[in-house]
N, C-alpha and C positions, 0 to 999 in steps of 0.2 A: 151802180155807185162804186167808186173806187174805195177800197179798204184803206184804213189808216195804216201807216207803217208799223211793223211789229218791232217793239224794243227788245233787243236780244242782249242778254248778259252772259259773258264768258269770263269776266274778270272776277272770279269767285265761283260759286255754284252755277251751273248752267241753268238759265231760266229765260223766260220770254213773257212779255205782257203787251196788251193792246188797249189803248185808251184807258190806261191805268188799271186794267183788270188782268190778273195773273192767268197765264195759260198753262194748264197741266200738260207736261210733255211726256209723261209716262216714266217707265223704269230707267235706270241709269244708262243702259246700253242704247236705248232709243234716244235719250237726251244727247248722248255722245254722237250718235248718227246725225242728229239735227245740227250739232255743233260743226261736224265735218262739212255738211252742206253749206252752212253759213260762212265758214271760213273760206270756202271756195265760191261764194256767191258771185254771180255775173258770168260764170263759166259752166259749161255742161260737166257733170260729174258722172262718170261711168260707174256701173255697179262694181266692176272690178277694182276701181279706185277706192270706193267706199269699203270694200273688203280689206284692201291693204291698209286703209286708214284705221280700221277698227281692230284688225287682227295681225297684219303683216304676214309673216311666214307660216303662221299656225292657225289658219281659219278652220272653222268647223266644216264638215263635209256638206252640210246644208246651207253654207254661207250665202249663196245667191238667193235662196228662198227666204232666209232670215232677213237679209237686207230689204227685200221687197216688202216683207211683212212690217218691218220697222217703219219704212217710209209710208206705207199705206196707213198705218195707225197715226203717224205724225200728220199726214195730210188731213185726216179727219179732225184732229184736234186743233189744227192751225187755221182752218178755213174760217174767215170772218163771217158771222151770222148775216151781215147785210150784203155780203158779196160772195155767195156760195159758188158762183160761176168762175171765180178767180182764186184758185188755190195758191197759197204761198209757195208750196213746193210743186214745181211743174214737172210733168213726165216728158222726157226727151229720150225715147227708146234708142239705145239700151241703158239710159241713165236718167238723171234728174238735174234740176237747176233751181236756183232762187235768184230772182231779179234783184240787183243791188239796191234799187230804189224802194224795194218792198220791206227792207229792214233798216233799223237804226241800231248799229252794232257798237257796243261800248268799247270794243277793241279799237275801232276806227277813230272814235272820239278821243280816246286816250292817246293814241299815236299822234293825232293831229295837234293836240294841246302840248304834248311832249316835244314835238319838233318845233312848234312855235316858241316854247320856253327856251329851248336850246339856242335857237336863232337869236332870240332877244339877249340871252346871256353872252353869246359871242360878240354881239353888237354893243355890249356894255350897258344895256338897259336892265339893270339888276332888279329893280322893283317889279317891273312888268314881267321879267323872267320868272321871278318868284311866284307871282300870281298865276301865270300860265302853268307852271309845274305843279302848283298846288291843285289847280283845277284838274290836271291830268291824273294826279294821284287820287282825287276824290271820285273818279270813275270806278275805282276798285271797290267791290263789296266784300272783299276779303283779301288775304295776301297770297292765295293759291288760285291761279287761273285754272279754269276748267276743272274745278274741284270734283274729284270722284271719277273722272274719266281716266281710262287706263290704256287706251290704244296708242299705237306709235305716233299718229299725227298729233293727238292731244299732248303726249309727252314732249314732243319736239316744240310744239307751240307754247306749252307751259314754260319750258326752259327759256325760250326766246323772250316771252313776255315778262317773266320774272327778272331777267337781266335788265330789260328796259325799265321795269318798275323800280328796281333797286338803284339804277342809275339816276332816275328822276328823284327818288328819295334822297340820295346822297347830295345831289346838287341843291335840292330844296333845303336841306338841313344846313348846308354850307352858307346859302344865302340868308337863312334865318339867323345864323351866327353872325354874319356880316352886319345884320341889323342890330346887333348887340343883345341877342336873345340866346346866348350860349347856355345859360342855366336851364332854359326850357328844353334844350335838346339832350341833356345828359341822360335823363331817364329813358328817352326813346333810343338813344344810341347804345345804352347798356343792354337793352333787349335785342337790338339789331345785331350787335357783335356776337351775342350768344347764339342767335339763329344762323348767322353767316360768319363763322369764325375765321374764314380765310380771305375775306374781302378787305384788303389793306386800306382802301380809301375810307371805309367805315371806321377802322381803327384809328386812322389819322385824324378824322373828325372827332372821335371820342377823346383822343389825347389832347387835341387843341381845345375842345370844350372844357376839359378838366383844367388845363393850364390857365385858360382865360378866367376860370372861376377860382383862381388861386389854390388849385388842388394839384400842384405840379408833381408832388410825390405819387399821387394816384395815377397821374398820366405816365410816369415812369414805370409804375407797376403794370399798367396796361401794355406798354411796349414789351416788357418781359413776358407777359402772358401771350402776346401775339408771337413773339420769337419762339417760345416753348412749343406752342401749338404747331407752328410751321415746321419746326425742326423735328418734333416727335412724330407728327402725322404725315408730313410730306418730304422730310429730309432736306429742307431748304431753309435759307435765312430770309429775313425781311428784305424788301427791295431797297435800293439806294435812297429813294426819296423818303421812305420810312426811317431809315437809319440817320438820314440828315436831320429829320425832325427830332429824333431822339438826341442827337448831338446838340441841337439848339436848346432843347429842354435842360440838358445837363449843364450847358454853358452859363446858365443863369441869365440868359437874354430876357429882357422884359416880355411878358406875355403878349402885349400889343404888337411888338415887333415880330415875335414868332408867328402870330396870326397873319400879319401883313405879308410876311415872307412866304407862307405856305398856303394862303387862300387860293392863289392861282393854280397850285398843284392839285388842290382838291376839287377844282371846278373845270380843269382842262379836259378836253375830249380825249378819250382813249384812242 
């Protein structure tokens, strides 16, 4: 009997489940080893590659044996009871592999919905774009991908996925404001600019949301907060598009016109 696909979560703490039942993956390093195999599913992964993924230039002297031990334990935990002859993790000496159809990976589902949302946005289908981007964001079970993993592969993948996540969030919030729900976004944007103080598009959305809510003074304060952070921490000034928004806010242009003028800038592809 063919085992059901294993649902794997990397968009948050590393986890796996089959038929709705959680699978215990073991200690953090073994979970990270499993994540490295899943991220490379469909291709053979040499033991040396796993060592690089987990430790890079400073592996322990016993790294080869450690990796074999990790994978052996994972194989035992991941075998489906009804299909013990078909292990999820396959041995391919001198390495291992996971068949792509054996897992349902939240990263793949997130990326598919995100690409769909962006294509719909560029085609001008704003409502459908918003729905697709919201579905993409809903795949995250936290805001830190591969939470707890510390190896070089996990750090690189976390950085890439975080950028895509924030890009989806920014576009989703802009579309939400386009629907006239600017007030709903202010609290969320307040938290986001605190966590990501150098992302100018988040600050632009924050200023626009405040302006549309007739809180132009607070929008101007937000600009000065951004300028101070950039100047003190990075030695740079806000970009021209942020300065242009500031100029429009100072000019007493009606909030609706400011929003219309800057919506394209907040949703354009970088």
